[in-house]
N, C-alpha and C positions, 0 to 999 in steps of 0.2 A: 421348128416353130416353138415348141414348148420350152426349148432351151433359151430362145430369145425372150419369151415372156418372163422366164425366171430371172434373167439378167435385168430386165426392165423393172420388175418388182423389187429386186435387190437394190437397184440404183435409187428408186423412189424412197424405199425405207431408209437407206443410208442418208439421203438428203434430208428427210424429216428428222432423223436423229441429230444431224449436224445443226439444223435450225433450232431444235429443242435445246440442245446443249448451249448454243450461243445465247439464247434467250435467258436460260437459267443463269448463265454466267454473269449476265448483266445485273442480276438481282442479288448477287453475293457482295455484301459491303466489304470494302477494303478496310483493314485495321489501320487506324491512324498511328503512325510511328510516334507522334508526340504523345498520344494517349498511353502507349506502352512505356514510353520514357517516364511519364509522370506517375505511373502506378507505384504506390508505396507498399512496402512489405513490413509486416509486424510479427514479432515473436512474443507471445504472451506466456508468462510463467507465473503460476499462482500457488500459494501456500495451501496445505491441507485444511487449515482453519478457516479458509474463505467460506462465508455462509452460503447456503443454498440460494438465498435471494440474490446475493451479489453475483453468484455464478450465472444465474438466469439473466440478470440485467446485462452482464458482460457478454453473454452469448448473443442476446438480442442485438446489442450494439454492434458487435463484430459482424454479424450477418448483414445488418443494415449497411455498414460501411463497405462491406465487400460488394454489395449490390448497387449502392448509390455513390460511393466515394472512390471506387476503383482501388480498394485496399485489399491486398492479399494478406492472409494471416495463418499462423500455426499456433497451437495452444498446447502447452505442457502443464497439465493440472497436477495438484497434490505433490509438489516438489518441496523437499525440505532443504536441499542444497544441490546446486548444479554440479553434475559430475564432469569429469575430465572429458568424456565423450561429447557431452552436451556443449561444453565450452569450445571444444574443437569445431563442432558444427557451427556455432555462433561465429567463430573466427572465419570459417571458410564460406559461409552463406552470405548472401547480399541483403541481409535485413537492414531496413532503414532505422527501425526502432526496436529495442528490447524493452518490454513493459513487464515489470515485476510487482506483484501485489501480495501483501501479508507481512506482518512484523518480523517474525523469525526468519523468513526467507529473505527479506530485505537486509536484515543484519548480516546474514552469511554471504549475500551477493555483493554488497558494497565493495569489499576489498577485491573481489574477483573482477568486478566491472572496471576497476581502476586499471587493470592490466590489459583491457581490450578497448583501447581508445578509438578503434575503427568503427565502433557502433555507438549510437546514441541510446543511453539508458534512462528510462523513466521508472523510478522506484517509488512506490506508494506505501508508506508505513501506516498502519491502522491502530497504533497505540501512541500514547504521549511519550516523547523522547525524554527520558530521565537522565541522559548523559549527553555530553557535547560531542557531536560528530563533525569531522572535517571531511568535506566532499572534495576530492582531488580530481582535477581534470575538467576540461570544458565540455566533456561528452556525457556528463551525469547530472541528472536532476533528481533530488531526493525531496519528496513532499512529506511533511509530517506536522503534527501538532507539538509545539515545543514547550519546555518546562514552565516558562513564564505563564502559559495559559492555565496550567494546573493550579498555580498559586492564585491567579485571578479568579478562577472558578470557585475556590474554597474560601476566598477572602471574606465574603459576607457571612458564611457559616461560622468561621472562627470569631469574627467580630461579635456575632450574636452571643456566643458562649462567654466571651470576655465581659460584655455589657451586662449579661444576666447573672454573672458570678458563678458560672458553671466551670469549675477548674478542669484543665486538660493535663494529662500526663503524656509526654511525647516520647516516642521511640523512633530513632533514626540511625544513621551511620555517619561516620566522619566525612564521607564524600557528599552527604546531602544535609547541610546545616539547616536548622529551622529558621525561617525568616525572623529577624530580630524583633519586628513589631508583633509577631505572634507569641514569642517567648522571650521577653526582655532579659537582659543579663541578670537582673535581680531574681529571676525565676529559674536560674540555671539548674537548681536541684530537681526541676520537673522534666528535664531533658536527659534521655538515656541513650547511650551509643551502643547499639547491638553488636558492634565489632570490637568493643572494648573488653578487656579481661575482667571477669567477674561481674558483668553487667546485670545478670539475672538476679542475683541476690540483692543488689542495690535497688533494682527496679521493683522487686517484690516488696521490699521494706518501704519504699517510697509510696507505693500504692496503698499500703495499709495505713501509713501515716497521713497521707494527703486526702484519701478518699475522693478521688477525682470523679467527675461526672462522665468523663470520657477517657479512654486510653486510645491514642491516635498513632498509628504507624505512618511516618512521613516518607521514609526511604523505601525502596524495594526490599522487602524482607522475605526470607525463605519460609517454607512451611513450618519448620521447627520454631523459628523466631515468632511467627504469628501465633503458634500454639501457646507460647509463653504469655502472649498478650491476653489470649482468651482464657487462660487458666486463672486469671485474676477475678473472673466473673464480673468484671466491669463491662460497660458498653464499649465495644471496640469499633473503631473506624480505620480501615486500611485505605489511605489516600492513593496509594499506588494502584489500587483496583479501579480507579477512575478510568472509564473506557471511552473510546472514540467510536461514534457511530457514523461511518462515512455515508454521505448521501450520494449513492452511486450514479443516479441519473445526472446530477450536477457534475460529479467528477468526470464522468464519461463525456459530457459536453465540453469540458475543458480539454480533455485529451483529443477529441475530434478537432477542436480548433488548432491544436498543435500540429496534428497530422495534415490538416487542410492548408494551413498557412506556412508551415515550416518554421514558425516562430520558436526560438530556442533561447532560454535564459538559464544557464547551468547553475548548480550550487544547491545549498540547503534552502528550501522554500517552505513557507507556511501555507496551509490550505486557505482558500477564501472562505469567508463565513458561511456562504451558501453550501459549501461542500462537506460540512460535518456538523455533528452535535456532540456535546460532552454529556456523559451520563455519570453522575456521582452516585456511589453505592453507600448509602447510610444504613 
């Protein structure tokens, strides 16, 4: 009798478990294969110079996209140049986009990206491009502020000096000629090429003779060349020190649009006006 009762209880318990499991199973949602197919993946690579504020805004955006836009991501911070191991992983992994931020990192990554056309590369430079870059391949977008914007930003200041009779002594290099309307041909003696032989002596002599209100470095100059400018004890402006302040909330909105729509327009692109500010250092 006891044996029969035990079998009965066992059967009831087994039946209850089967009913419970069946009910629970109906509550488990099936993963939509289309959703899995549509999920994008992103590798983020950032330069050590990326500001703390930019890092935080980027982290917030990535977390939101993961939760609301079905975007998977990995982040490699503080990278100066992608290693061969990292490049191998990029080739073998199924990233939809590689997002690279920071001037120095972008400069070193561009030629590497050209050799990996299987991935779409979004390169964000945060300085004014002082040289002409050619973006090869339909898989790369390079966004930057280009040199013509530097000239337009300083145009009003230069004009004010000319109108008020405050002379400028220019220092540049042969690769970066001074705009002709800033230093006309008849004022050639006020322009000095820092990559020319014996330029320092000529420059020092001209500063003493002309007594300029400003000594202006137009080309990218190294520390020793800039020190030559400051040694004159004149007021010095380094135009190459003009900086780009990326408006990260706006930049990230543009990136989100790219990831969401799949819109792709390769090549060298200028930022939209809402995405940056220019800071001149006088």
